[in-house]
C-alpha positions in Angstrom: 28.5 37.5 -14.6 30.8 39.2 -12.1 29.9 38.6 -8.5 31.8 39.8 -5.4 31.8 37.2 -2.6 33.6 37.3 0.8 36.3 34.8 0.6 39.7 34.5 2.4 42.6 36.2 0.6 44.4 32.8 0.6 41.7 31.4 -1.7 42.7 34.0 -4.4 46.4 33.4 -3.8 46.1 29.7 -4.3 44.0 30.2 -7.4 46.5 32.7 -8.8 49.4 30.3 -8.4 47.5 27.5 -10.0 46.4 29.6 -13.0 49.9 31.1 -13.5 51.1 27.6 -13.8 48.5 27.0 -16.6 45.8 25.2 -14.6 42.2 26.5 -14.7 40.9 26.8 -11.1 37.6 27.7 -9.5 36.0 27.8 -6.0 33.2 25.3 -5.8 30.8 23.6 -3.4 29.3 24.6 -0.1 31.4 27.7 0.4 30.2 29.3 -2.8 26.6 28.3 -2.0 26.7 29.7 1.5 28.5 32.9 0.4 25.7 33.5 -2.1 23.3 33.2 0.9 25.4 35.7 2.8 27.0 33.2 5.1 30.8 33.1 4.6 32.1 30.9 7.4 32.2 27.6 5.4 35.4 25.8 4.3 36.5 26.9 0.9 37.3 24.2 -1.7 38.9 24.6 -5.1 38.5 22.5 -8.3 41.3 22.6 -10.8 42.5 21.1 -14.1 45.8 20.3 -12.4 46.4 16.6 -11.4 47.2 15.8 -7.8 50.9 15.3 -8.5 51.0 18.7 -10.2 49.3 20.3 -7.3 51.9 18.7 -4.9 54.8 19.9 -7.1 53.4 23.4 -7.2 52.9 23.9 -3.4 55.4 23.3 -0.6 53.0 22.4 2.2 50.5 19.7 1.1 48.6 16.8 2.6 47.5 13.8 0.5 43.8 13.9 1.7 42.4 11.7 -1.1 44.9 11.3 -3.8 42.9 8.5 -5.5 39.9 10.8 -5.8 42.0 13.8 -6.9 42.0 15.7 -3.6 45.1 17.4 -2.1 45.1 19.5 1.0 47.1 22.7 0.5 48.0 25.1 3.4 47.4 28.7 2.5 49.4 31.6 3.8 46.8 32.0 6.6 47.6 28.5 7.9 44.3 27.0 6.8 44.2 23.7 5.0 42.3 24.1 1.7 41.1 21.1 -0.4 42.2 21.3 -4.0 40.5 18.7 -6.2 41.1 17.8 -9.8 38.1 18.2 -12.2 36.2 14.9 -12.2 33.5 13.1 -14.1 31.5 10.0 -13.1 32.4 6.8 -15.0 30.3 4.2 -13.3 27.5 4.7 -10.7 27.9 2.1 -7.9 25.1 3.2 -5.5 27.6 3.1 -2.6 29.8 5.7 -4.3 30.3 6.4 -8.0 33.6 5.6 -9.7 35.1 8.8 -11.1 37.9 9.7 -13.4 39.7 13.0 -13.9 38.3 15.5 -16.4 39.6 18.5 -18.4 36.6 20.8 -17.9 34.8 22.6 -15.1 31.5 21.8 -16.9 32.0 18.1 -16.5 32.9 18.5 -12.9 29.8 20.5 -12.1 27.6 18.1 -14.1 28.5 15.2 -11.7 27.4 17.1 -8.6 24.3 16.2 -6.6 22.1 19.3 -6.5 22.0 22.5 -8.5 22.8 24.6 -5.4 26.1 22.7 -5.1 26.9 22.9 -8.8 27.9 26.6 -8.8 31.5 27.7 -9.3 33.0 31.1 -8.6 36.4 32.4 -9.9 38.2 34.2 -7.0 40.3 36.4 -9.4 37.8 37.3 -12.1 34.8 37.2 -9.8 32.9 35.3 -12.4 30.0 32.9 -11.7 29.5 29.6 -13.6 26.0 28.3 -13.0 25.0 25.9 -15.8 22.1 24.3 -13.9 20.6 27.5 -12.5 21.5 26.7 -8.9 21.6 30.3 -7.9 18.0 30.8 -9.0 16.9 27.6 -7.1 18.7 29.0 -4.0 16.9 32.3 -4.3 13.6 30.4 -4.7 14.2 28.1 -1.8 14.3 25.0 -3.9 16.4 21.8 -3.7 16.7 20.3 -7.2 18.9 17.4 -8.4 21.3 18.0 -11.2 20.0 16.3 -14.3 17.7 13.2 -13.9 17.0 12.7 -10.1 16.8 8.9 -10.3 20.2 8.8 -11.9 21.8 11.2 -9.4 20.6 9.1 -6.4 21.6 5.7 -8.0 25.1 7.0 -8.4 25.5 7.4 -4.7 22.6 6.7 -2.3 24.2 8.9 0.3 22.8 11.7 -1.7 19.4 10.8 -0.3 20.6 11.7 3.2 22.6 14.7 2.0 19.5 16.1 0.2 17.4 15.8 3.2 20.1 17.5 5.3 20.4 20.4 2.9 16.6 20.8 2.7 16.3 20.9 6.4 19.3 23.1 7.3 18.8 25.6 4.5 15.0 25.7 4.7 14.5 24.5 1.2 11.5 22.8 -0.4 12.4 19.7 -2.3 11.3 19.9 -6.0 8.6 17.3 -6.8 10.7 15.3 -9.3 13.7 15.3 -6.9 11.5 14.1 -4.0 10.1 11.3 -6.2 13.6 10.2 -7.1 14.7 10.5 -3.5 11.9 8.3 -2.2 12.4 5.7 -4.9 16.1 5.5 -3.8 15.5 5.2 0.0 16.0 1.4 0.1 19.6 2.0 -1.2 20.6 3.5 2.1 20.8 0.0 3.5 23.8 -0.7 1.3 25.8 2.3 2.5 28.7 1.8 4.8 27.8 2.4 8.5 30.5 5.1 8.8 29.0 7.2 6.0 25.5 7.0 7.5 26.8 7.9 11.0 28.7 10.9 9.7 25.6 12.2 7.8 23.3 11.7 10.8 25.9 13.5 13.0 26.0 16.4 10.6 22.2 16.7 10.7 22.1 16.7 14.5 24.9 19.3 14.7 23.0 21.6 12.2 21.2 24.8 13.0 17.7 23.2 13.2 17.9 19.4 13.3 14.1 18.9 13.6 13.5 20.1 10.0 15.9 17.5 8.4 14.8 14.8 10.9 11.2 15.4 10.0 12.1 14.9 6.3 13.9 11.7 7.3 10.7 10.4 8.8 8.5 11.6 5.9 10.8 9.8 3.4 11.0 6.6 5.4 14.7 6.8 6.2 14.8 5.8 9.8 14.0 2.1 9.5 16.5 1.9 6.6 19.2 3.1 9.0 18.1 0.7 11.7 14.7 -1.0 12.3 14.8 0.1 15.9 14.6 3.8 14.9 10.9 4.8 14.8 10.0 8.0 16.7 6.5 7.6 18.1 6.1 11.4 18.6 8.4 13.0 16.0 7.4 16.5 17.0 8.4 16.1 20.6 11.6 14.1 19.9 12.8 16.5 17.2 12.0 19.5 19.3 14.1 18.1 22.2 17.1 17.8 19.8 16.7 21.4 18.8 16.5 22.5 22.4 20.0 21.2 23.2 22.8 23.7 22.3 24.4 22.9 19.0 27.9 22.8 20.6 26.8 19.7 22.5 26.5 17.2 19.6 26.7 14.1 21.8 23.9 15.4 24.0 21.9 16.2 20.9 22.4 12.6 19.6 21.4 11.3 23.1 18.2 13.4 22.9 17.4 11.9 19.5 18.0 8.3 20.5 16.1 8.8 23.8 13.0 9.6 21.8 13.6 7.6 18.6 14.1 4.1 20.2 10.6 2.9 20.9 8.9 -0.4 21.8 9.5 -3.0 24.5 13.2 -3.8 24.9 14.3 -1.3 22.3 15.4 1.6 24.4 19.0 0.4 24.5 21.0 2.4 21.8 24.1 0.2 22.1 23.4 -2.1 19.1 22.5 0.9 16.8 25.5 3.0 17.9 27.9 0.0 17.6 26.6 -0.9 14.2 27.1 2.7 13.0 30.7 2.6 14.2 30.5 5.2 17.0 33.6 5.0 19.2 33.4 3.1 22.5 33.6 6.4 24.5 30.7 7.8 22.4 28.6 4.7 22.8 29.1 4.7 26.6 28.2 8.4 27.0 25.2 8.3 24.7 23.9 5.1 26.2 24.3 6.5 29.8 22.3 9.6 28.9 19.6 7.6 27.2 19.4 5.3 30.2 19.1 8.3 32.5 16.4 9.8 30.4 14.7 13.0 31.3 14.8 12.8 35.2 11.4 13.0 36.9 10.5 16.3 38.6 9.5 14.2 41.7 13.3 14.1 42.6 12.8 17.5 44.2 10.3 16.1 46.6 11.6 12.6 47.3 14.2 13.5 49.8 18.0 14.0 49.5 18.9 10.3 49.8 16.7 9.2 46.9 18.0 12.1 44.8 21.6 11.5 45.6 21.2 7.7 45.0 19.9 8.6 41.5 22.9 10.9 40.9 25.3 8.2 42.0 23.8 5.6 39.7 24.5 7.9 36.7 28.1 8.7 37.7 29.6 12.2 38.1 31.3 12.4 34.6 27.9 12.1 32.9 25.7 14.2 35.3 26.4 17.6 33.6 25.2 16.2 30.2 22.1 14.7 31.9 21.4 18.1 33.3 21.8 19.6 29.9 19.3 17.1 28.5 16.9 17.9 31.4 17.2 21.7 30.8 16.3 21.1 27.1 13.2 19.1 28.2 12.2 22.0 30.4 12.4 24.4 27.4 9.8 22.4 25.5 7.7 21.2 28.4 4.5 22.7 29.8 4.3 25.0 32.7 3.6 22.4 35.4 6.3 20.1 34.1 8.7 23.0 33.9 8.1 24.1 37.5 8.6 20.7 39.0 11.6 20.0 36.9 13.2 23.3 37.7 12.9 22.5 41.4 14.5 19.1 40.9 17.2 20.7 38.7 18.0 23.2 41.4 18.4 20.5 44.0 20.7 18.4 41.8 22.8 21.4 40.9 23.0 22.3 44.6 24.3 18.9 45.4 26.9 19.1 42.7 28.2 22.5 43.7 28.0 21.5 47.4 30.4 18.7 46.9 28.1 15.9 47.9 30.0 12.6 47.5 28.6 10.2 45.0 30.8 7.1 45.6 32.8 5.7 48.5 36.0 6.9 46.7 34.8 10.5 47.2 34.4 10.2 51.0 36.9 12.0 53.2 37.8 8.7 54.8 39.0 5.5 53.0 40.0 1.9 53.4 43.4 2.8 55.0 41.6 4.8 57.7 39.2 2.0 58.5 41.9 -0.6 58.6 43.9 1.6 61.1 40.8 1.6 63.3 40.6 -2.2 63.2 37.9 -2.7 60.5 38.6 -5.9 58.6 38.9 -5.8 54.8 36.7 -7.4 52.3 32.9 -7.2 52.3 32.7 -5.8 55.8 34.7 -2.7 54.8 32.7 -2.3 51.6 29.5 -2.4 53.5 30.7 0.2 56.0 31.9 2.5 53.3 28.5 2.3 51.5 26.8 2.9 54.9 28.9 6.0 55.4 28.0 7.2 51.9 24.3 6.8 52.6 24.8 8.6 56.0 26.5 11.5 54.1 23.5 11.6 51.7 21.1 12.1 54.6 22.8 15.3 55.7 22.2 18.7 54.1 26.0 19.2 53.7 28.7 16.6 53.3 30.4 15.7 56.6 34.1 16.4 57.0 36.8 13.8 57.9 36.7 14.5 61.6 33.0 14.0 61.8 33.1 10.7 59.9 35.9 9.3 61.9 33.9 10.1 65.0 31.0 8.1 63.7 33.3 5.1 63.2 34.9 5.3 66.6 31.6 5.5 68.3 30.1 2.7 66.3 27.5 5.0 64.8 26.9 4.6 61.1 24.0 6.9 60.7 24.0 9.6 63.3 20.8 10.9 65.0 
């Protein structure tokens, strides 16, 4: 069947060069699936009979992305790096990741794929569709169905449990009954996956168009405690709605929203152990942990006075305040009217302090240690106490005092002016 899909011209050019060299080549995977759904922004991948060394000989600009697994990155004329992978077939299912070997046929390559909607191939030159498992029909019917026997598919690689839930949530698909049964039976296998693979899959879910759908399926399938026993959202509706409410281009804030609500029970609100085990970077652990510790700030900050509010801001630290505010805004979007009104007043006050240049640490004061020493203030604890007192005095004023004013306080021996 001939089908016209919107694909970059470079995809056809790469296919033509491979086929002119005698290597059958097809576009496969998520790009074909999404193009059939009318969404053409995904990365395009090619599957070919050519071996990796043959692909590298044929093209001048290549990158050995995964030579052992048959994948070579090839730069198209448009400057985009396209993945070109040799036809493969599964040899030995390992649970953590199947051992594969190269194959001669597209049919074997499609038969080893996880779900029917991902087992569709399209020929960029002939516009021909190959769909041996009726994935296009399942896509039209809104159905997620495993290729072949579901239990076998999941045993080959338990990451397919998480991938299936992500696809079902992101694409608004119903999981076919037999596929769901096989998925649930394989959930325990998640514990044997590498932390990096689980982290990457969870990050993809959170960065998706509507994380709450996939996260709801995670909970229904019993995935969270398999990822980490500390993950058990008490109110999944509220926690997942909060993730949705954070803009998708703020993935770390979204992750913070998830962990804020998903870590429950006494002594279990610290995400550091989970994040570290999942191999998040030190910078990511610090940022997410800071946002979770800050939580969703109370609306009472608007009425508690400027010193209390600014002391709270200083405890969070300036580099993280913008993200805390983003989390706060998301909470307002899903909160009730009374909660929203109080939070919006507090938000306005915090934003006003940020735009008004209120100092949040002694380092941000217009005077420093050198100024104090020149005025005869001894170093050590005395100087530290005075700088902190000056900071508190600055917090008590509507606008930050300038250098002249602050030096005048010190000369006159006044720490907090009338």
